[in-house]
ROVEX-732385 format. One record per residue (C-alpha): residue number from 1; residue in one letter; chain; y, x, z. Coordinates in steps of 0.2 Angstrom, whole numbers. Layout:
ROVEX-732385
[NUM, 'a', 'A', [Y, X, Z]]
...
end
This chain:
ROVEX-732385
[1, 'm', 'A', [-487, 479, -33]]
[2, 'n', 'A', [-469, 486, -32]]
[3, 'k', 'A', [-467, 500, -20]]
[4, 'l', 'A', [-458, 495, -4]]
[5, 'n', 'A', [-442, 506, -2]]
[6, 'l', 'A', [-439, 504, 16]]
[7, 's', 'A', [-423, 510, 24]]
[8, 'l', 'A', [-418, 511, 42]]
[9, 'e', 'A', [-411, 494, 42]]
[10, 't', 'A', [-428, 487, 36]]
[11, 'l', 'A', [-440, 480, 49]]
[12, 'i', 'A', [-458, 476, 45]]
[13, 'l', 'A', [-466, 464, 57]]
[14, 'p', 'A', [-485, 459, 55]]
[15, 'p', 'A', [-489, 441, 58]]
[16, 't', 'A', [-495, 438, 75]]
[17, 'g', 'A', [-503, 421, 73]]
[18, 'n', 'A', [-501, 417, 91]]
[19, 'g', 'A', [-485, 408, 92]]
[20, 'a', 'A', [-476, 422, 101]]
[21, 'a', 'A', [-457, 422, 100]]
[22, 's', 'A', [-450, 430, 85]]
[23, 't', 'A', [-433, 436, 78]]
[24, 'r', 'A', [-424, 421, 72]]
[25, 'p', 'A', [-418, 421, 54]]
[26, 'd', 'A', [-400, 423, 51]]
[27, 'k', 'A', [-390, 407, 47]]
[28, 'v', 'A', [-405, 396, 49]]
[29, 'r', 'A', [-401, 383, 63]]
[30, 'd', 'A', [-414, 377, 75]]
[31, 'r', 'A', [-422, 362, 69]]
[32, 's', 'A', [-435, 360, 83]]
[33, 'g', 'A', [-441, 342, 83]]
[34, 'g', 'A', [-446, 342, 65]]
[35, 'h', 'A', [-429, 338, 57]]
[36, 'a', 'A', [-432, 348, 41]]
[37, 'k', 'A', [-441, 334, 31]]
[38, 'r', 'A', [-433, 333, 14]]
[39, 'v', 'A', [-438, 347, 2]]
[40, 'l', 'A', [-431, 349, -16]]
[41, 'l', 'A', [-441, 360, -28]]
[42, 'v', 'A', [-431, 367, -42]]
[43, 'f', 'A', [-436, 376, -59]]
[44, 'p', 'A', [-419, 384, -64]]
[45, 'p', 'A', [-412, 383, -82]]
[46, 'm', 'A', [-421, 394, -95]]
[47, 'v', 'A', [-415, 409, -104]]
[48, 'f', 'A', [-422, 413, -121]]
[49, 's', 'A', [-418, 426, -135]]
[50, 'k', 'A', [-411, 417, -151]]
[51, 'f', 'A', [-421, 425, -164]]
[52, 'q', 'A', [-437, 431, -154]]
[53, 's', 'A', [-442, 416, -144]]
[54, 'r', 'A', [-441, 397, -144]]
[55, 'q', 'A', [-436, 383, -132]]
[56, 't', 'A', [-451, 375, -123]]
[57, 'a', 'A', [-453, 359, -112]]
[58, 'l', 'A', [-468, 363, -100]]
[59, 'f', 'A', [-472, 355, -84]]
[60, 'p', 'A', [-468, 368, -70]]
[61, 'l', 'A', [-486, 370, -63]]
[62, 'g', 'A', [-480, 382, -49]]
[63, 'i', 'A', [-468, 370, -40]]
[64, 'g', 'A', [-479, 356, -45]]
[65, 'y', 'A', [-493, 363, -34]]
[66, 'v', 'A', [-481, 366, -20]]
[67, 'a', 'A', [-474, 349, -21]]
[68, 'a', 'A', [-491, 341, -20]]
[69, 't', 'A', [-496, 351, -5]]
[70, 'l', 'A', [-480, 346, 4]]
[71, 'l', 'A', [-482, 328, -1]]
[72, 'q', 'A', [-500, 328, 7]]
[73, 'a', 'A', [-492, 335, 23]]
[74, 'g', 'A', [-480, 321, 24]]
[75, 'y', 'A', [-464, 328, 18]]
[76, 'e', 'A', [-451, 319, 7]]
[77, 'v', 'A', [-451, 329, -9]]
[78, 'e', 'A', [-442, 329, -26]]
[79, 'm', 'A', [-444, 340, -41]]
[80, 'l', 'A', [-429, 346, -52]]
[81, 'd', 'A', [-435, 354, -69]]
[82, 'c', 'A', [-419, 359, -76]]
[83, 'p', 'A', [-425, 366, -93]]
[84, 's', 'A', [-434, 350, -98]]
[85, 'e', 'A', [-422, 337, -90]]
[86, 'g', 'A', [-407, 346, -99]]
[87, 'y', 'A', [-417, 352, -114]]
[88, 'd', 'A', [-403, 347, -126]]
[89, 't', 'A', [-389, 357, -117]]
[90, 'l', 'A', [-389, 374, -125]]
[91, 'v', 'A', [-376, 387, -120]]
[92, 'd', 'A', [-373, 404, -129]]
[93, 'i', 'A', [-372, 418, -116]]
[94, 'g', 'A', [-370, 432, -128]]
[95, 'k', 'A', [-382, 446, -134]]
[96, 'd', 'A', [-391, 433, -145]]
[97, 'r', 'A', [-396, 424, -129]]
[98, 'y', 'A', [-395, 406, -125]]
[99, 'v', 'A', [-398, 396, -108]]
[100, 'y', 'A', [-404, 378, -109]]
[101, 'g', 'A', [-406, 365, -95]]
[102, 'l', 'A', [-396, 355, -84]]
[103, 't', 'A', [-378, 360, -81]]
[104, 'e', 'A', [-372, 367, -64]]
[105, 'd', 'A', [-362, 351, -62]]
[106, 'i', 'A', [-377, 340, -64]]
[107, 'i', 'A', [-388, 352, -53]]
[108, 'r', 'A', [-375, 350, -39]]
[109, 'k', 'A', [-374, 331, -41]]
[110, 'r', 'A', [-393, 330, -40]]
[111, 'i', 'A', [-394, 341, -24]]
[112, 'e', 'A', [-380, 331, -16]]
[113, 's', 'A', [-389, 315, -20]]
[114, 'f', 'A', [-406, 320, -13]]
[115, 'q', 'A', [-398, 328, 2]]
[116, 'p', 'A', [-412, 340, 5]]
[117, 'd', 'A', [-415, 350, 21]]
[118, 'v', 'A', [-424, 364, 11]]
[119, 'v', 'A', [-422, 369, -7]]
[120, 'c', 'A', [-436, 380, -15]]
[121, 'i', 'A', [-432, 388, -31]]
[122, 's', 'A', [-444, 396, -43]]
[123, 'c', 'A', [-442, 411, -54]]
[124, 'l', 'A', [-457, 412, -66]]
[125, 'f', 'A', [-449, 425, -77]]
[126, 's', 'A', [-438, 440, -74]]
[127, 't', 'A', [-426, 433, -86]]
[128, 'l', 'A', [-422, 419, -74]]
[129, 'e', 'A', [-417, 429, -59]]
[130, 'n', 'A', [-398, 426, -62]]
[131, 'r', 'A', [-401, 407, -64]]
[132, 'm', 'A', [-411, 406, -48]]
[133, 'i', 'A', [-398, 415, -38]]
[134, 'r', 'A', [-385, 403, -46]]
[135, 'v', 'A', [-394, 388, -40]]
[136, 'a', 'A', [-395, 396, -22]]
[137, 'd', 'A', [-376, 398, -23]]
[138, 'i', 'A', [-374, 380, -28]]
[139, 'v', 'A', [-385, 375, -13]]
[140, 'k', 'A', [-375, 385, -1]]
[141, 's', 'A', [-358, 379, -7]]
[142, 'i', 'A', [-364, 361, -4]]
[143, 'd', 'A', [-370, 364, 13]]
[144, 'p', 'A', [-373, 381, 21]]
[145, 'd', 'A', [-386, 373, 33]]
[146, 'i', 'A', [-398, 369, 19]]
[147, 'v', 'A', [-412, 382, 19]]
[148, 't', 'A', [-415, 391, 3]]
[149, 'v', 'A', [-432, 398, -2]]
[150, 'c', 'A', [-436, 408, -17]]
[151, 'g', 'A', [-453, 411, -25]]
[152, 'g', 'A', [-463, 415, -40]]
[153, 'p', 'A', [-469, 430, -50]]
[154, 'h', 'A', [-452, 439, -51]]
[155, 'v', 'A', [-448, 436, -33]]
[156, 's', 'A', [-465, 442, -28]]
[157, 'a', 'A', [-461, 459, -36]]
[158, 'f', 'A', [-443, 460, -29]]
[159, 'y', 'A', [-444, 450, -13]]
[160, 'e', 'A', [-435, 464, -3]]
[161, 'r', 'A', [-420, 465, -14]]
[162, 'i', 'A', [-418, 446, -17]]
[163, 't', 'A', [-420, 442, 1]]
[164, 'r', 'A', [-404, 453, 4]]
[165, 'n', 'A', [-394, 441, -7]]
[166, 'p', 'A', [-382, 430, 5]]
[167, 'a', 'A', [-387, 414, -3]]
[168, 'v', 'A', [-406, 417, 0]]
[169, 'd', 'A', [-414, 413, 17]]
[170, 'f', 'A', [-432, 416, 13]]
[171, 'c', 'A', [-443, 424, 0]]
[172, 'i', 'A', [-461, 420, -2]]
[173, 'n', 'A', [-472, 434, -9]]
[174, 'g', 'A', [-487, 428, -19]]
[175, 'e', 'A', [-495, 410, -21]]
[176, 'g', 'A', [-484, 398, -10]]
[177, 'e', 'A', [-493, 382, -7]]
[178, 'f', 'A', [-499, 384, 11]]
[179, 'v', 'A', [-486, 398, 15]]
[180, 't', 'A', [-472, 385, 12]]
[181, 'l', 'A', [-481, 373, 24]]
[182, 'e', 'A', [-481, 387, 37]]
[183, 'l', 'A', [-463, 391, 34]]
[184, 'l', 'A', [-458, 373, 36]]
[185, 'd', 'A', [-468, 372, 53]]
[186, 'a', 'A', [-458, 387, 59]]
[187, 'i', 'A', [-441, 380, 53]]
[188, 'n', 'A', [-446, 364, 63]]
[189, 'g', 'A', [-450, 374, 78]]
[190, 'k', 'A', [-469, 371, 78]]
[191, 'r', 'A', [-473, 389, 76]]
[192, 's', 'A', [-465, 406, 77]]
[193, 'f', 'A', [-458, 414, 61]]
[194, 's', 'A', [-468, 430, 65]]
[195, 's', 'A', [-484, 420, 63]]
[196, 'v', 'A', [-480, 416, 45]]
[197, 'h', 'A', [-487, 429, 33]]
[198, 'a', 'A', [-480, 433, 15]]
[199, 'i', 'A', [-462, 429, 19]]
[200, 's', 'A', [-446, 440, 21]]
[201, 'y', 'A', [-429, 435, 28]]
[202, 'k', 'A', [-414, 443, 37]]
[203, 's', 'A', [-411, 444, 56]]
[204, 'a', 'A', [-397, 452, 65]]
[205, 'g', 'A', [-393, 462, 49]]
[206, 'k', 'A', [-410, 468, 46]]
[207, 'l', 'A', [-423, 463, 33]]
[208, 'i', 'A', [-439, 456, 41]]
[209, 'v', 'A', [-454, 458, 29]]
[210, 'q', 'A', [-470, 449, 35]]
[211, 'p', 'A', [-484, 456, 24]]
[212, 'r', 'A', [-497, 445, 15]]
[213, 't', 'A', [-513, 445, 24]]
[214, 's', 'A', [-524, 433, 14]]
[215, 'w', 'A', [-526, 423, -2]]
[216, 'i', 'A', [-532, 405, -4]]
[217, 'q', 'A', [-551, 407, -6]]
[218, 'd', 'A', [-555, 389, -9]]
[219, 'l', 'A', [-544, 383, -23]]
[220, 'd', 'A', [-551, 365, -22]]
[221, 't', 'A', [-541, 363, -5]]
[222, 'v', 'A', [-525, 364, -16]]
[223, 'p', 'A', [-521, 346, -22]]
[224, 'h', 'A', [-517, 343, -41]]
[225, 'p', 'A', [-499, 346, -46]]
[226, 'a', 'A', [-487, 332, -42]]
[227, 'r', 'A', [-484, 326, -59]]
[228, 'q', 'A', [-480, 309, -53]]
[229, 'l', 'A', [-463, 316, -47]]
[230, 'v', 'A', [-457, 318, -65]]
[231, 'd', 'A', [-457, 308, -81]]
[232, 'm', 'A', [-472, 316, -90]]
[233, 'd', 'A', [-467, 306, -106]]
[234, 'k', 'A', [-452, 317, -108]]
[235, 'y', 'A', [-463, 332, -110]]
[236, 'f', 'A', [-473, 323, -123]]
[237, 't', 'A', [-458, 317, -132]]
[238, 'i', 'A', [-449, 334, -133]]
[239, 'g', 'A', [-466, 341, -139]]
[240, 'k', 'A', [-461, 359, -138]]
[241, 't', 'A', [-476, 368, -130]]
[242, 'q', 'A', [-482, 385, -129]]
[243, 'g', 'A', [-483, 394, -146]]
[244, 'l', 'A', [-478, 387, -163]]
[245, 'r', 'A', [-489, 372, -168]]
[246, 'l', 'A', [-498, 373, -184]]
[247, 'd', 'A', [-505, 355, -184]]
[248, 'g', 'A', [-490, 346, -191]]
[249, 'a', 'A', [-475, 337, -186]]
[250, 'q', 'A', [-484, 325, -174]]
[251, 'h', 'A', [-481, 328, -155]]
[252, 'p', 'A', [-498, 328, -145]]
[253, 'r', 'A', [-497, 322, -128]]
[254, 'l', 'A', [-501, 339, -122]]
[255, 'a', 'A', [-502, 343, -103]]
[256, 'q', 'A', [-505, 360, -95]]
[257, 'l', 'A', [-517, 365, -81]]
[258, 't', 'A', [-524, 380, -73]]
[259, 't', 'A', [-542, 381, -67]]
[260, 's', 'A', [-542, 399, -59]]
[261, 'r', 'A', [-530, 412, -52]]
[262, 'g', 'A', [-530, 430, -57]]
[263, 'c', 'A', [-541, 440, -68]]
[264, 'p', 'A', [-556, 452, -66]]
[265, 'f', 'A', [-546, 466, -74]]
[266, 'q', 'A', [-532, 478, -68]]
[267, 'c', 'A', [-522, 481, -84]]
[268, 't', 'A', [-507, 492, -80]]
[269, 'y', 'A', [-495, 481, -90]]
[270, 'c', 'A', [-500, 464, -81]]
[271, 'a', 'A', [-490, 458, -66]]
[272, 'k', 'A', [-504, 445, -60]]
[273, 'n', 'A', [-508, 455, -44]]
[274, 'v', 'A', [-491, 452, -36]]
[275, 't', 'A', [-493, 433, -38]]
[276, 'w', 'A', [-512, 431, -37]]
[277, 'g', 'A', [-519, 447, -29]]
[278, 'k', 'A', [-532, 458, -37]]
[279, 's', 'A', [-547, 446, -36]]
[280, 'y', 'A', [-552, 432, -48]]
[281, 'r', 'A', [-553, 415, -39]]
[282, 't', 'A', [-559, 399, -47]]
[283, 'r', 'A', [-558, 380, -44]]
[284, 's', 'A', [-575, 371, -45]]
[285, 'a', 'A', [-580, 363, -61]]
[286, 'e', 'A', [-580, 346, -52]]
[287, 'n', 'A', [-562, 348, -46]]
[288, 'v', 'A', [-556, 353, -64]]
[289, 'i', 'A', [-565, 338, -72]]
[290, 'd', 'A', [-556, 327, -59]]
[291, 'e', 'A', [-539, 334, -65]]
[292, 'i', 'A', [-543, 332, -83]]
[293, 'e', 'A', [-548, 314, -81]]
[294, 'q', 'A', [-532, 311, -71]]
[295, 'l', 'A', [-522, 319, -85]]
[296, 'v', 'A', [-530, 308, -98]]
[297, 'g', 'A', [-532, 292, -88]]
[298, 't', 'A', [-516, 292, -78]]
[299, 'f', 'A', [-504, 301, -89]]
[300, 'g', 'A', [-511, 297, -106]]
[301, 'a', 'A', [-513, 315, -111]]
[302, 'n', 'A', [-523, 318, -127]]
[303, 'r', 'A', [-522, 337, -128]]
[304, 'l', 'A', [-524, 350, -114]]
[305, 'a', 'A', [-518, 368, -113]]
[306, 'f', 'A', [-528, 379, -101]]
[307, 'q', 'A', [-515, 391, -94]]
[308, 'd', 'A', [-527, 402, -85]]
[309, 'd', 'A', [-525, 421, -86]]
[310, 'n', 'A', [-544, 422, -91]]
[311, 'f', 'A', [-551, 404, -92]]
[312, 't', 'A', [-569, 409, -97]]
[313, 'a', 'A', [-571, 424, -85]]
[314, 'd', 'A', [-584, 414, -76]]
[315, 'm', 'A', [-594, 409, -91]]
[316, 'g', 'A', [-606, 398, -81]]
[317, 'r', 'A', [-592, 388, -73]]
[318, 'a', 'A', [-584, 386, -90]]
[319, 'e', 'A', [-600, 380, -98]]
[320, 't', 'A', [-602, 367, -84]]
[321, 'i', 'A', [-584, 361, -87]]
[322, 'f', 'A', [-588, 360, -106]]
[323, 'd', 'A', [-605, 351, -103]]
[324, 't', 'A', [-597, 338, -92]]
[325, 'm', 'A', [-582, 335, -104]]
[326, 'i', 'A', [-596, 332, -118]]
[327, 'e', 'A', [-607, 321, -107]]
[328, 'r', 'A', [-592, 310, -101]]
[329, 'k', 'A', [-585, 309, -119]]
[330, 'i', 'A', [-568, 313, -112]]
[331, 'p', 'A', [-556, 308, -126]]
[332, 'v', 'A', [-546, 324, -127]]
[333, 't', 'A', [-544, 340, -137]]
[334, 'w', 'A', [-539, 357, -130]]
[335, 'e', 'A', [-532, 374, -132]]
[336, 'a', 'A', [-531, 390, -123]]
[337, 'h', 'A', [-516, 400, -129]]
[338, 'n', 'A', [-514, 412, -114]]
[339, 'g', 'A', [-528, 423, -120]]
[340, 'l', 'A', [-546, 424, -118]]
[341, 'g', 'A', [-557, 439, -114]]
[342, 'v', 'A', [-568, 442, -129]]
[343, 'n', 'A', [-582, 449, -118]]
[344, 'f', 'A', [-582, 432, -110]]
[345, 'l', 'A', [-585, 422, -126]]
[346, 's', 'A', [-602, 420, -135]]
[347, 'p', 'A', [-608, 410, -150]]
[348, 'p', 'A', [-617, 397, -138]]
[349, 'l', 'A', [-601, 395, -127]]
[350, 'l', 'A', [-590, 393, -143]]
[351, 'e', 'A', [-602, 379, -149]]
[352, 'k', 'A', [-599, 370, -132]]
[353, 'm', 'A', [-581, 374, -132]]
[354, 'r', 'A', [-580, 365, -150]]
[355, 'a', 'A', [-590, 351, -144]]
[356, 's', 'A', [-579, 348, -129]]
[357, 'g', 'A', [-564, 347, -140]]
[358, 'c', 'A', [-558, 365, -142]]
[359, 'e', 'A', [-545, 366, -157]]
[360, 's', 'A', [-537, 383, -154]]
[361, 'f', 'A', [-538, 398, -143]]
[362, 't', 'A', [-530, 416, -142]]
[363, 'i', 'A', [-539, 432, -140]]
[364, 'a', 'A', [-530, 447, -132]]
[365, 'v', 'A', [-536, 462, -140]]
[366, 'e', 'A', [-519, 471, -138]]
[367, 's', 'A', [-523, 487, -147]]
[368, 'a', 'A', [-535, 495, -160]]
[369, 'n', 'A', [-533, 512, -152]]
[370, 's', 'A', [-546, 515, -139]]
[371, 'p', 'A', [-537, 529, -130]]
[372, 'r', 'A', [-522, 518, -127]]
[373, 'l', 'A', [-533, 504, -120]]
[374, 'r', 'A', [-541, 516, -108]]
[375, 'k', 'A', [-524, 523, -103]]
[376, 'v', 'A', [-518, 505, -98]]
[377, 'r', 'A', [-535, 500, -91]]
[378, 'k', 'A', [-538, 486, -104]]
[379, 'p', 'A', [-556, 481, -109]]
[380, 'n', 'A', [-560, 487, -127]]
[381, 'y', 'A', [-563, 472, -138]]
[382, 'i', 'A', [-561, 481, -155]]
[383, 'k', 'A', [-579, 479, -160]]
[384, 'l', 'A', [-582, 463, -151]]
[385, 'a', 'A', [-568, 453, -158]]
[386, 'p', 'A', [-573, 451, -177]]
[387, 'p', 'A', [-590, 442, -174]]
[388, 'i', 'A', [-582, 430, -161]]
[389, 'v', 'A', [-567, 426, -173]]
[390, 'd', 'A', [-580, 423, -187]]
[391, 'k', 'A', [-590, 411, -177]]
[392, 'a', 'A', [-575, 402, -171]]
[393, 'r', 'A', [-569, 400, -188]]
[394, 'e', 'A', [-586, 394, -194]]
[395, 'l', 'A', [-585, 380, -180]]
[396, 'g', 'A', [-567, 375, -186]]
[397, 'i', 'A', [-558, 383, -171]]
[398, 'e', 'A', [-541, 390, -174]]
[399, 'v', 'A', [-540, 408, -167]]
[400, 'r', 'A', [-524, 417, -163]]
[401, 'g', 'A', [-522, 435, -157]]
[402, 'f', 'A', [-511, 445, -145]]
[403, 'f', 'A', [-507, 463, -149]]
[404, 'm', 'A', [-495, 476, -141]]
[405, 'i', 'A', [-486, 489, -150]]
[406, 'g', 'A', [-474, 503, -142]]
[407, 'f', 'A', [-485, 510, -128]]
[408, 'p', 'A', [-478, 525, -120]]
[409, 'g', 'A', [-481, 540, -132]]
[410, 'e', 'A', [-488, 529, -146]]
[411, 't', 'A', [-486, 536, -163]]
[412, 'l', 'A', [-482, 526, -179]]
[413, 'd', 'A', [-500, 529, -186]]
[414, 'e', 'A', [-507, 521, -170]]
[415, 'v', 'A', [-495, 506, -172]]
[416, 'w', 'A', [-501, 504, -190]]
[417, 'r', 'A', [-519, 505, -185]]
[418, 't', 'A', [-517, 490, -174]]
[419, 'v', 'A', [-507, 481, -187]]
[420, 'e', 'A', [-521, 484, -200]]
[421, 'y', 'A', [-534, 479, -188]]
[422, 'a', 'A', [-525, 463, -184]]
[423, 'r', 'A', [-523, 459, -202]]
[424, 's', 'A', [-542, 462, -205]]
[425, 'l', 'A', [-546, 448, -192]]
[426, 'd', 'A', [-537, 435, -203]]
[427, 'l', 'A', [-530, 425, -188]]
[428, 'a', 'A', [-520, 409, -189]]
[429, 'v', 'A', [-506, 418, -179]]
[430, 't', 'A', [-504, 436, -175]]
[431, 'a', 'A', [-492, 438, -160]]
[432, 'f', 'A', [-486, 456, -157]]
[433, 'a', 'A', [-477, 460, -141]]
[434, 'v', 'A', [-466, 475, -140]]
[435, 'v', 'A', [-473, 484, -124]]
[436, 't', 'A', [-462, 478, -109]]
[437, 'p', 'A', [-463, 485, -92]]
[438, 'l', 'A', [-463, 469, -82]]
[439, 'p', 'A', [-458, 470, -64]]
[440, 'g', 'A', [-473, 470, -52]]
[441, 't', 'A', [-484, 481, -64]]
[442, 'v', 'A', [-490, 498, -63]]
[443, 'l', 'A', [-481, 502, -80]]
[444, 'y', 'A', [-464, 496, -72]]
[445, 'n', 'A', [-466, 508, -57]]
[446, 'e', 'A', [-471, 522, -69]]
[447, 'c', 'A', [-455, 519, -79]]
[448, 'v', 'A', [-445, 519, -63]]
[449, 'd', 'A', [-453, 535, -57]]
[450, 'a', 'A', [-450, 543, -74]]
[451, 'g', 'A', [-431, 539, -73]]
[452, 'l', 'A', [-433, 527, -88]]
[453, 'i', 'A', [-427, 512, -78]]
[454, 'd', 'A', [-412, 512, -67]]
[455, 'e', 'A', [-414, 497, -55]]
[456, 't', 'A', [-396, 498, -50]]
[457, 't', 'A', [-390, 494, -68]]
[458, 'i', 'A', [-405, 485, -76]]
[459, 'd', 'A', [-402, 468, -83]]
[460, 'y', 'A', [-417, 458, -80]]
[461, 'e', 'A', [-412, 446, -94]]
[462, 'd', 'A', [-417, 460, -106]]
[463, 'f', 'A', [-435, 458, -101]]
[464, 's', 'A', [-442, 448, -116]]
[465, 'f', 'A', [-456, 454, -126]]
[466, 'g', 'A', [-446, 454, -142]]
[467, 'g', 'A', [-429, 459, -136]]
[468, 'f', 'A', [-433, 474, -124]]
[469, 'd', 'A', [-424, 490, -130]]
[470, 'l', 'A', [-432, 503, -119]]
[471, 'q', 'A', [-439, 517, -129]]
[472, 'l', 'A', [-456, 521, -123]]
[473, 's', 'A', [-466, 526, -139]]
[474, 'e', 'A', [-462, 538, -153]]
[475, 'v', 'A', [-457, 523, -164]]
[476, 'p', 'A', [-439, 517, -164]]
[477, 'v', 'A', [-438, 500, -155]]
[478, 'd', 'A', [-429, 492, -169]]
[479, 'q', 'A', [-444, 497, -181]]
[480, 'l', 'A', [-456, 489, -168]]
[481, 'k', 'A', [-446, 473, -167]]
[482, 'c', 'A', [-446, 472, -186]]
[483, 'v', 'A', [-465, 475, -187]]
[484, 'r', 'A', [-467, 462, -174]]
[485, 'k', 'A', [-457, 449, -183]]
[486, 'i', 'A', [-464, 452, -200]]
[487, 'e', 'A', [-482, 452, -195]]
[488, 'w', 'A', [-480, 436, -186]]
[489, 'l', 'A', [-472, 427, -201]]
[490, 'k', 'A', [-484, 434, -213]]
[491, 't', 'A', [-500, 428, -204]]
[492, 'v', 'A', [-492, 411, -202]]
[493, 'f', 'A', [-485, 408, -219]]
[494, 'l', 'A', [-495, 419, -231]]
[495, 'd', 'A', [-513, 419, -236]]
[496, 'r', 'A', [-524, 435, -238]]
[497, 'e', 'A', [-518, 437, -256]]
[498, 'g', 'A', [-500, 436, -251]]
[499, 'n', 'A', [-497, 418, -257]]
[500, 'f', 'A', [-487, 406, -248]]
[501, 'k', 'A', [-498, 393, -239]]
[502, 't', 'A', [-495, 377, -248]]
[503, 'd', 'A', [-506, 367, -236]]
[504, 'l', 'A', [-498, 373, -220]]
[505, 'q', 'A', [-497, 358, -208]]
[506, 'm', 'A', [-481, 363, -199]]
[507, 'd', 'A', [-466, 354, -195]]
[508, 'p', 'A', [-454, 358, -209]]
[509, 'q', 'A', [-440, 361, -197]]
[510, 'd', 'A', [-450, 373, -187]]
[511, 'm', 'A', [-454, 382, -203]]
[512, 'i', 'A', [-436, 383, -208]]
[513, 'e', 'A', [-430, 389, -191]]
[514, 'e', 'A', [-443, 403, -190]]
[515, 'l', 'A', [-440, 409, -208]]
[516, 'a', 'A', [-421, 409, -205]]
[517, 'n', 'A', [-423, 419, -189]]
[518, 'g', 'A', [-433, 433, -198]]
[519, 'm', 'A', [-420, 434, -211]]
[520, 's', 'A', [-406, 434, -198]]
[521, 'l', 'A', [-413, 449, -189]]
[522, 'f', 'A', [-418, 459, -204]]
[523, 'p', 'A', [-409, 453, -219]]
[524, 'd', 'A', [-412, 470, -229]]
[525, 'n', 'A', [-430, 470, -226]]
[526, 'a', 'A', [-440, 469, -243]]
[527, 'e', 'A', [-455, 461, -236]]
[528, 'l', 'A', [-445, 447, -228]]
[529, 'q', 'A', [-434, 445, -244]]
[530, 's', 'A', [-451, 442, -253]]
[531, 'l', 'A', [-457, 430, -240]]
[532, 'h', 'A', [-441, 421, -241]]
[533, 'a', 'A', [-441, 419, -260]]
[534, 'k', 'A', [-459, 412, -259]]
[535, 'a', 'A', [-454, 400, -246]]
[536, 'l', 'A', [-439, 394, -256]]
[537, 'a', 'A', [-451, 391, -271]]
[538, 'h', 'A', [-462, 381, -260]]
[539, 'f', 'A', [-448, 371, -252]]
[540, 'e', 'A', [-441, 367, -270]]
[541, 't', 'A', [-456, 356, -272]]
[542, 'k', 'A', [-452, 348, -255]]
[543, 'g', 'A', [-434, 345, -258]]
[544, 'l', 'A', [-429, 357, -243]]
[545, 'a', 'A', [-424, 372, -252]]
[546, 'd', 'A', [-405, 369, -249]]
[547, 'e', 'A', [-409, 367, -231]]
[548, 'l', 'A', [-418, 383, -230]]
[549, 'r', 'A', [-403, 392, -239]]
[550, 'a', 'A', [-391, 385, -227]]
[551, 'a', 'A', [-401, 390, -212]]
[552, 'v', 'A', [-401, 409, -217]]
end
């Protein structure tokens, strides 16, 4: 977790839990009597790098869980998912970045229409901090008495600094379902603010930080996300999900879900601890099956995406889930593109995964250099991965891979060792990330301590895996970015002999966009020029060559 840099103006109060009088937050008027009943949950507009990432349309699970918890407690709740509702609104904000989502004018009108007492704003990625604060500014310009609450992974790493912003009344540190309920009770005069853990706020010019004292141990007590508050068909229609689809132009009715929180490991580049804590917690198999049947029966989903940090880490629970899906003949296929631990996969489990509908999953090997893996506390899957990939391929499961290049001190030889290893696996997609010290990670703190990151000048919109420019390794960042892009394109478009995959079942427009992005970034690269020539020859037979030429 990020260090707390406390000044004389900062006051940390432990939760009392006894309802004793507490320091009242600044600018939060007394609502004793339960007058704060209407809560709006907002996912702000999304920022993405033009050539390095893609637009997506994903149901926001985080605020969906909070919304469901508040509905269950009797609050009037609405959700505002700005990226998906305003998916077609794309604005160039410079530095090859775009923001997409509802405009500020529409956000303002939606807030005015609902007339909330409290607005909770999510910040899932560091790149969205400015968008989150802008939503808070809009709220306060409409009515300063509306309470603003910020939460999410980025906020959990920087709650002190973000709480100091004049437009922010409260920050929640870590998972927010029941903390939000406790906070609303305090706003409504039903308990003291000092009895609410995992929050921070301002009082009499001082910052009050109430440390987190516990995590939700029984995840089955958290209701399923409130998907009924949004138009799920919009996500299905847009069809832009996590990762590039290789299964054609059709848009599956794909819905995301999570079945666990956290991960058993403590990799120094992962920020999961600030959101979920250090332990690995799971929902019961029965609870997961209930949600799957709801997604299929109520919302018409025909494909699922498990978003867990490590879905199969409890292999016995995973096996029970797969067995039940098979026994009940649930008509759905599924994928797990967030990355599965190779040591939590086995040939028997893979067979049950396939029988239950698994079409695709990603393994997170990260590096082919054992010393680098030890340094960042990542489990070593170098020898374990090949037989797992071979077995999955034998079963007809698409396997993708996550790899990282540019670790602190990493040499070019080490980078190429990882590249060659990734090539040897013959994966459907090889995704290389340039090592990025995400806020809330040990790696981030190490970079701050070493003077590599100046928190007074850093632009958190720079924190994307393909667009980050901090020089950590011995390899120039531009070279790492080039390797990242080329290897991704080669695994997607070329077979092992280097021929263009004429049987690739991708949406032609996606193919053209990705090829054009590569050429736009590195027009003088010989490998990309060769790939582009092969693509043109292929598209000549499809009548799309002119379209590809125009896109570059």
